[in-house]
C-alpha distance (Angstrom), angle and dihedral (degrees) to the residues before:
residue distance angle dihedral
M1 . . .
T2 3.77 . .
S3 3.77 135.5 .
A4 3.79 114.9 -124.0
G5 3.79 114.6 -85.8
L6 3.78 147.6 83.6
Y7 3.82 113.8 -46.8
V8 3.79 136.4 -178.0
V9 3.80 123.5 -140.0
T10 3.82 110.9 -159.1
I11 3.80 127.2 -173.1
S12 3.78 128.2 -168.5
E13 3.82 98.5 -139.7
Y14 3.78 137.2 37.2
G15 3.81 111.9 -73.0
W16 3.79 145.5 119.7
I17 3.82 118.8 -92.3
D18 3.81 123.9 -152.2
V19 3.79 124.2 177.3
L20 3.80 123.2 -161.7
Q21 3.76 129.1 -168.1
N22 3.81 128.0 174.6
G23 3.82 89.3 2.0
A24 3.81 95.2 -57.7
Y25 3.80 134.3 103.8
L26 3.80 111.9 -114.8
K27 3.78 123.9 -134.7
S28 3.80 112.6 -123.7
N29 3.80 121.3 -120.9
S30 3.79 94.7 -147.8
F31 3.78 142.1 -29.1
G32 3.77 141.0 -157.0
G33 3.74 139.3 -174.9
V34 3.77 139.7 -165.0
T35 3.77 136.5 -166.3
G36 3.76 125.7 -149.5
C37 3.81 93.9 29.3
A38 3.79 111.9 117.8
G39 3.80 111.5 -131.6
V40 3.82 99.6 10.5
R41 3.79 124.0 73.5
K42 3.80 106.6 144.6
S43 3.82 137.6 11.0
V44 3.79 127.1 -171.0
R45 3.84 127.1 -173.3
Y46 3.80 123.8 -142.5
D47 3.81 135.4 178.1
L48 3.80 103.8 -128.6
S49 3.78 130.4 -165.3
A50 3.79 120.0 -139.0
G51 3.80 109.9 -81.5
P52 3.79 142.3 50.6
V53 3.80 123.1 -22.3
I54 3.78 133.3 -166.0
I55 3.80 117.8 -143.6
Q56 3.81 116.8 -161.6
V57 3.79 123.3 -168.9
S58 3.79 119.1 -168.9
G59 3.77 135.0 171.7
A60 3.80 91.5 29.3
A61 3.78 114.8 176.4
K62 3.81 92.2 -136.7
D63 3.81 136.8 36.0
T64 3.81 91.9 -119.0
I65 3.80 125.6 38.4
N66 3.79 136.9 165.6
L67 3.79 119.4 -115.8
A68 3.80 130.3 -169.8
L69 3.80 131.9 -172.0
S70 3.80 113.6 -164.8
P71 3.80 139.5 157.6
A72 3.81 110.2 -92.5
S73 3.75 119.9 -120.1
H74 3.78 106.9 -127.5
């Protein structure tokens, strides 16, 4: 469950991030990536409504990755 607002999804390895809410894929607001930074590889921002979300990661470079969902600082 999330409160409505701007959120960042961050993954630790290369991969593609999709976020779904209410059965639909959301369009990202922005994204960024870095190399050579342990623990952070890609971040994507989404405007989320209040309620459940589904986060899909595909094409990950490793079998296990770390993922974080956090409110974005404006």
